[in-house]
C-alpha positions in Angstrom: -0.3 0.0 -0.1 2.7 2.6 0.9 4.9 1.4 -2.2 1.4 2.2 -4.5 0.9 5.5 -2.8 4.8 6.6 -3.7 4.2 5.9 -7.1 1.2 7.9 -7.1 2.5 10.7 -5.9 5.6 10.5 -8.2 3.5 10.4 -11.1 1.3 13.2 -9.8 4.7 15.5 -9.2 6.0 14.3 -12.8 2.3 14.8 -15.0 1.1 18.2 -12.9 4.3 20.3 -14.0 2.8 18.8 -17.3 -0.5 20.2 -17.2 0.9 23.8 -15.8 3.1 23.7 -18.9 0.1 23.2 -21.1 -2.0 25.8 -19.3 0.9 28.3 -19.8 1.0 27.6 -23.5 -2.4 28.2 -24.0 -2.5 31.5 -21.7 0.5 32.7 -23.8 -0.9 32.1 -27.2 -4.3 33.9 -26.6 -2.5 36.7 -25.1 -0.4 37.0 -28.1 -4.1 37.7 -30.0 -5.2 39.9 -27.0 -5.0 43.5 -26.1 -5.1 42.3 -22.3 -2.1 43.5 -20.4 -1.9 41.0 -17.4 -3.9 37.4 -16.6 -3.3 35.3 -13.5 -4.8 31.9 -12.6 -5.1 29.2 -10.3 -6.0 25.5 -11.0 -7.0 23.4 -7.8 -7.2 20.2 -7.5 -8.2 18.7 -3.5 -5.4 20.1 -1.9 -2.8 21.1 -4.5 -2.8 24.3 -6.0 -1.0 25.3 -9.6 -0.8 29.2 -9.9 0.1 30.9 -13.5 0.5 34.4 -14.3 1.3 36.1 -18.0 1.9 40.0 -18.7 1.9 43.3 -16.7 0.2 45.0 -14.0 -0.4 48.2 -16.5 0.2 48.9 -20.1 3.6 50.4 -20.6 5.1 49.2 -17.4 7.5 46.3 -16.5 5.9 45.1 -13.3 4.9 41.2 -14.0 1.2 40.1 -12.8 1.9 37.2 -10.4 0.0 35.0 -8.1 -0.2 37.7 -5.3 -1.4 40.5 -7.3 -4.8 42.0 -6.5 -7.8 42.3 -8.8 -11.0 43.6 -7.9 -13.4 40.6 -8.4 -16.4 42.3 -9.5 -19.8 39.9 -9.5 -17.5 36.9 -7.9 -18.4 39.1 -4.5 -21.6 38.1 -4.3 -20.6 34.3 -3.4 -19.1 35.8 -0.4 -22.4 37.8 0.1 -23.6 34.6 0.1 -21.6 33.3 2.3 -21.7 35.6 5.1 -26.1 35.1 5.1 -25.4 31.7 5.2 -23.4 31.9 8.5 -26.2 34.2 9.9 -28.4 32.0 8.9 -26.8 29.2 10.7 -26.4 31.8 13.8 -29.9 31.5 14.5 -30.2 35.2 13.1 -32.0 35.0 9.7 -34.2 32.9 8.3 -33.9 32.7 4.3 -38.1 33.0 4.0 -38.7 36.0 6.1 -39.5 38.8 4.5 -36.6 41.6 4.2 -39.1 43.9 5.9 -38.7 41.8 9.0 -34.9 42.9 9.4 -34.5 46.3 7.2 -37.0 49.0 8.6 -36.7 51.2 5.3 -38.1 48.0 3.6 -42.0 48.2 5.4 -44.8 48.9 4.0 -43.1 48.9 0.4 -43.6 46.9 -2.2 -40.6 45.0 -1.9 -40.7 44.1 1.5 -42.6 41.3 0.8 -39.0 39.8 -0.7 -37.7 36.9 1.1 -33.8 36.8 1.3 -33.9 33.5 -0.6 -35.4 35.2 -3.4 -32.5 38.2 -3.0 -29.7 35.4 -3.2 -31.5 33.6 -6.1 -32.2 36.8 -8.2 -36.1 36.3 -8.5 -37.1 39.3 -6.2 -38.4 41.2 -9.2 -35.6 43.9 -9.4 -34.4 43.9 -13.1 -31.0 44.0 -14.1 -31.2 47.9 -15.2 -32.3 48.7 -11.6 -29.5 46.7 -10.1 -27.3 49.0 -11.9 -28.9 52.2 -11.0 -28.2 54.0 -8.1 -28.6 57.3 -6.2 -25.9 59.8 -7.1 -22.5 60.6 -5.1 -23.0 57.6 -2.8 -20.5 55.4 -4.1 -17.9 56.0 -2.1 -19.9 57.5 1.2 -19.3 55.7 4.4 -23.2 54.6 4.9 -23.3 53.6 1.1 -24.8 50.4 1.3 -27.8 51.6 3.9 -28.5 55.1 1.5 -28.3 52.6 -1.3 -30.4 49.9 0.4 -33.1 52.6 1.8 -33.4 53.7 -1.9 -34.1 50.6 -3.7 -36.5 49.9 -1.1 -38.8 52.9 -2.5 -38.7 51.5 -6.4 -41.0 49.7 -7.7 -40.6 46.3 -8.9 -40.0 44.7 -12.1 -41.6 42.0 -11.6 -43.4 40.5 -8.8 -41.2 38.5 -6.4 -40.6 35.0 -7.0 -42.2 34.5 -10.5 -38.9 34.9 -12.8 -35.1 34.7 -12.5 -33.3 38.6 -13.8 -30.1 39.1 -12.5 -29.5 42.2 -10.6 -27.0 44.0 -8.1 -29.6 45.2 -6.1 -30.3 41.8 -4.7 -26.9 41.6 -3.3 -26.7 45.2 -2.1 -29.8 44.6 0.2 -28.1 41.4 1.2 -24.9 43.6 2.3 -27.2 45.9 4.2 -28.7 42.8 6.2 -25.5 41.9 7.2 -24.7 45.2 8.5 -28.2 45.4 10.4 -28.2 41.8 11.8 -24.6 41.3 12.7 -24.0 44.7 13.8 -20.8 45.1 11.8 -19.8 47.1 9.0 -19.9 44.9 5.7 -16.0 45.2 5.4 -15.5 44.7 8.7 -17.7 41.3 9.0 -16.7 39.9 5.4 -12.9 40.6 6.6 -13.4 39.2 10.4 -15.6 36.1 9.5 -14.4 34.9 6.0 -11.0 36.3 4.9 -9.3 35.7 7.9 -10.5 32.7 9.0 -9.5 31.2 5.3 -5.8 32.9 5.4 -6.7 35.4 2.6 -4.3 38.1 3.6 -4.0 39.6 0.6 -7.6 40.3 0.2 -10.0 43.0 0.9 -13.3 44.5 0.8 -12.7 47.5 -1.3 -13.9 51.1 0.4 -13.1 53.4 -2.6 -9.5 53.9 -1.1 -6.5 52.2 -1.9 -5.3 49.8 0.5 -2.4 48.2 -1.3 -1.5 47.8 -4.8 -3.8 46.6 -7.1 -3.4 45.8 -10.6 -4.5 48.6 -13.0 -7.5 48.2 -14.9 -8.0 48.7 -18.7 -11.3 49.3 -20.8 -11.4 48.6 -24.8 -10.8 51.5 -26.8 -10.9 50.7 -30.8 -9.4 47.7 -30.9 -7.1 48.0 -28.1 -7.1 48.9 -24.8 -6.3 51.5 -22.6 -6.1 52.3 -18.6 -9.2 53.2 -17.1 -9.4 56.0 -14.4 -12.6 54.1 -12.7 -9.9 52.1 -10.6 -11.7 52.1 -7.4 -14.9 50.5 -6.6 -16.5 52.2 -3.0 -18.9 50.4 -0.4 -21.7 51.2 -2.7 -20.4 48.2 -4.7 -19.2 46.3 -2.1 -21.9 43.3 -1.5 -22.5 42.5 -5.0 -18.7 43.4 -6.8 -15.8 45.2 -4.6 -13.6 42.3 -3.2 -10.1 42.6 -4.3 -8.1 39.5 -4.2 -5.5 37.6 -5.9 -5.5 33.9 -7.9 -3.5 32.8 -4.6 -6.3 33.6 -2.3 -8.8 33.0 -4.6 -7.5 29.4 -4.6 -7.9 29.3 -1.0 -11.1 30.4 -1.1 -12.7 27.6 -3.5 -10.7 25.0 -1.6 -12.7 26.1 1.4 -15.6 25.8 -0.2 -14.9 22.4 -1.5 -13.3 20.7 1.5 -16.3 18.9 2.8 -15.7 20.3 6.0 -17.4 22.0 9.1 -15.2 25.4 9.5 -16.5 28.9 8.5 -19.7 27.3 7.4 -21.3 23.7 7.7 -20.4 21.0 4.9 -24.4 21.0 4.6 -24.4 24.8 4.3 -21.8 24.6 1.7 -23.6 22.0 -0.3 -26.6 24.0 -0.2 -25.4 27.6 -2.0 -24.3 25.3 -5.1 -27.8 23.7 -5.0 -30.8 25.7 -7.3 -32.0 28.6 -4.8 -35.4 27.7 -6.1 -37.7 26.4 -8.9 -37.8 30.2 -10.4 -33.9 30.1 -10.3 -32.7 26.5 -11.8 -29.1 27.9 -13.1 -28.6 29.9 -9.5 -27.4 29.1 -6.1 -27.1 31.2 -3.6 -23.9 33.3 -5.1 -23.1 31.0 -7.5 -24.4 30.4 -11.3 -25.0 26.2 -12.0 -24.7 24.2 -14.7 -26.0 21.3 -13.6 -24.5 18.7 -16.6 -21.3 19.8 -15.9 -22.1 19.9 -12.4 -20.5 22.8 -12.1 -20.7 26.2 -10.0 -19.6 29.4 -11.2 -19.3 33.2 -11.4 -18.3 35.5 -13.6 -16.9 39.1 -12.6 -17.2 42.2 -14.4 -16.1 45.6 -13.4 -14.5 48.6 -15.5 -11.4 47.5 -16.2 -11.5 43.8 -14.8 -12.9 40.3 -16.4 -12.6 37.6 -13.7 -14.0 34.0 -13.1 -14.0 31.3 -10.4 -15.3 28.3 -11.4 -15.3 24.8 -9.4 -16.3 21.4 -9.9 -17.4 20.6 -5.9 -17.7 16.7 -6.3 -14.3 16.5 -7.6 -12.4 19.1 -5.6 -11.2 20.8 -8.5 -11.3 24.5 -9.3 -10.3 27.3 -11.3 -9.5 30.9 -10.9 -9.0 33.3 -13.9 -8.3 37.0 -13.0 -7.6 39.6 -16.1 -6.8 43.8 -16.1 -9.1 44.1 -18.8 -12.3 44.3 -20.0 -13.6 42.8 -23.4 -14.5 45.1 -26.1 -17.5 44.1 -28.5 -15.7 41.5 -31.0 -12.1 42.9 -30.3 -9.7 42.9 -27.5 -12.0 40.2 -25.6 -10.8 38.0 -23.4 -13.6 35.7 -22.8 -11.8 32.7 -25.2 -8.9 33.2 -22.5 -10.9 32.7 -19.6 -13.7 30.6 -20.6 -10.9 28.5 -22.3 -8.5 28.2 -19.6 -11.6 27.0 -17.2 -12.4 24.3 -19.8 -9.0 23.1 -20.1 -7.7 23.1 -16.2 -11.3 21.0 -15.5 -11.4 18.9 -18.7 -14.8 20.4 -19.5 -15.9 20.5 -23.3 -14.2 23.7 -24.9 -16.6 26.8 -25.1 -18.2 26.6 -28.2 -19.6 29.8 -30.7 -19.8 32.8 -28.1 -21.0 34.8 -31.1 -18.0 36.7 -31.4 -18.3 37.0 -35.3 -22.0 38.6 -35.2 -20.5 41.3 -32.1 -17.9 42.1 -34.6 -19.8 43.3 -37.5 -22.2 45.2 -34.9 -19.1 46.9 -34.0 -18.1 47.8 -37.2 -21.8 48.9 -38.4 -21.7 50.9 -35.5 -18.0 52.4 -36.1 -19.2 53.3 -40.0 -21.9 55.1 -38.8 -20.8 58.2 -37.9 -18.1 58.3 -40.6 -21.4 57.6 -43.0 -23.3 60.5 -41.4 -20.0 63.1 -42.0 -20.3 61.8 -45.5 -24.0 62.5 -45.9 -23.3 66.3 -44.8 -21.2 66.5 -47.5 -23.5 65.1 -49.6 -26.2 67.6 -48.6 -24.5 70.4 -50.1 -22.9 69.1 -53.3 -26.9 68.3 -53.9 -28.3 71.6 -52.8 -29.9 72.6 -55.5 -31.9 69.2 -55.9 -32.9 69.5 -52.0 -34.1 73.2 -52.7 -36.2 72.0 -55.7 -38.1 69.7 -53.1 -39.7 72.8 -51.5 -42.4 73.3 -54.3 -44.2 69.9 -53.9 -46.3 68.5 -50.7 -44.0 65.1 -51.0 -40.8 66.7 -51.2 -41.5 69.0 -48.2 -42.0 65.7 -46.5 -39.0 63.8 -47.8 -37.3 66.8 -46.0 -38.3 66.9 -43.1 -38.8 62.6 -42.3 -34.9 62.8 -41.8 -35.2 65.0 -38.6 -37.7 62.3 -36.8 -35.9 59.6 -37.9 -32.6 60.8 -36.6 -34.6 61.5 -33.3 -35.7 58.1 -33.2 -32.1 56.6 -33.7 -30.6 59.4 -31.6 -33.1 57.9 -28.5 -31.9 54.5 -29.8 -28.2 55.2 -29.3 -28.7 56.7 -26.0 -31.5 55.2 -23.9 -32.4 52.0 -25.8 -29.1 49.9 -26.9 -27.6 50.7 -23.5 -30.5 49.3 -21.7 -30.2 46.2 -23.8 -26.7 45.8 -21.7 -28.8 46.6 -18.6 -27.1 49.8 -17.9 -27.2 53.8 -18.8 -25.0 55.3 -21.3 -23.1 56.7 -18.7 -22.7 53.4 -17.3 -21.4 51.7 -20.4 -18.9 54.4 -20.9 -16.9 53.0 -18.0 -16.7 49.5 -19.1 -17.0 50.2 -23.1 -15.8 53.8 -23.7 -15.2 53.7 -27.3 -19.0 52.3 -28.0 -20.1 54.9 -26.0 -18.0 57.0 -28.0 -19.7 56.0 -31.3 -23.3 55.7 -30.0 -23.1 59.5 -28.9 -21.5 60.7 -32.3 -24.1 58.6 -34.0 -26.7 60.2 -32.0 -25.3 63.5 -32.7 -24.1 63.4 -36.4 -27.5 62.1 -37.3 -29.7 65.0 -36.2 -26.6 67.2 -37.5 -27.1 65.7 -40.9 -31.1 65.9 -40.5 -30.8 69.5 -39.2 -27.5 70.6 -42.0 -30.1 69.2 -44.7 -33.1 71.3 -43.6 -31.0 74.2 -43.5 -29.5 73.9 -46.8 -32.8 73.4 -48.4 -34.4 76.5 -47.3 -31.3 78.6 -47.6 -30.7 80.3 -51.2 -32.5 79.5 -54.4 -33.5 76.6 -56.1 -32.4 75.8 -60.0 -34.4 77.7 -62.1 -36.2 80.1 -59.3 
């Protein structure tokens, strides 16, 4: 028996580096085809952790990314908030099926007051994605930002009746963050640090409060096929429960190990298992802070913050997991990190490679949007060149209609660009600018130039004399 164990360990020592090299080669190849500045990853197999990194902490910098480089995790943070809620449940301080109004006075006698904690955890509360990406202005960095924003959400009408449908919304986890504060008597950041980060040994991790607490990789956003550094570097408390935890590949690997170890520690083994089961019948693909894939038996969560994209995935039954952290946000078809992140997860966990992600369609849409301002500028010039023909249209009713209709049409296009299209992403145009500034600029340019073309066309038509007059 001892001899077999020794042979197994020797084989594992030989195989593990080859697997690590394969992953390293894959990442290197992806980095060559990407504008991504840097990436760090970790692969978990039981008690073993393999880490790797490529690139630099900032474009133009010589400082390399390592397993200890800090990244903003984005929505992976939701799993920490869910874990904290489950800790308070096991402590007898919370009941998942009680309405939130029982814990937060601001929700009393409000439509949102009947939402249960289970519905908040599983994104079946009735808050929409767009609502979750909205917030009262200038509250992000306030010391009581979580309380202020929770009170603001309490005043909002729900997009759907609670418990009837699944729709991802940051509002749910912001409210849960406030529940943690009220029930525990601690600030959200203090509770997470004392009850999760410190017990696990995540010494390089913290909850972002809007002020630097150590060196953080520079975030980068897409910029016309490449990436540039973003000014939106630090997440404040207003985003903490749903997306504001900062961590490293090494620390996050310890976190996944703890979630998969089958032991009673920061949470009971049964509680951990419950977190990676469907939250309810209305949320078959989402647990408590984790997205679920029943066919693969995987639990995972992606994260998206201005300048950062991340993913943490695990196969709890096998004790295997992977973490991928990048300091760049994907563009529309160009400068994407999708293939790198999902491809690395698939390779590390022996899952089927990612299929068609629709990148071709995104490229086509982006190029169409990029061409629109150019076409409109040419149209302005063409209006002047064809000024006599435009002026001739004034003489008939149909001609006058053809002169004025483009103004109405371009007003509709402008509305689509500044309101409708951003909402398809679940955000406002100003929020879209934080994540994809090039696309936001193109939308603004199309909206403005469309109106300019229509107005210039009218101005040319009604100034001067038509030929023959």
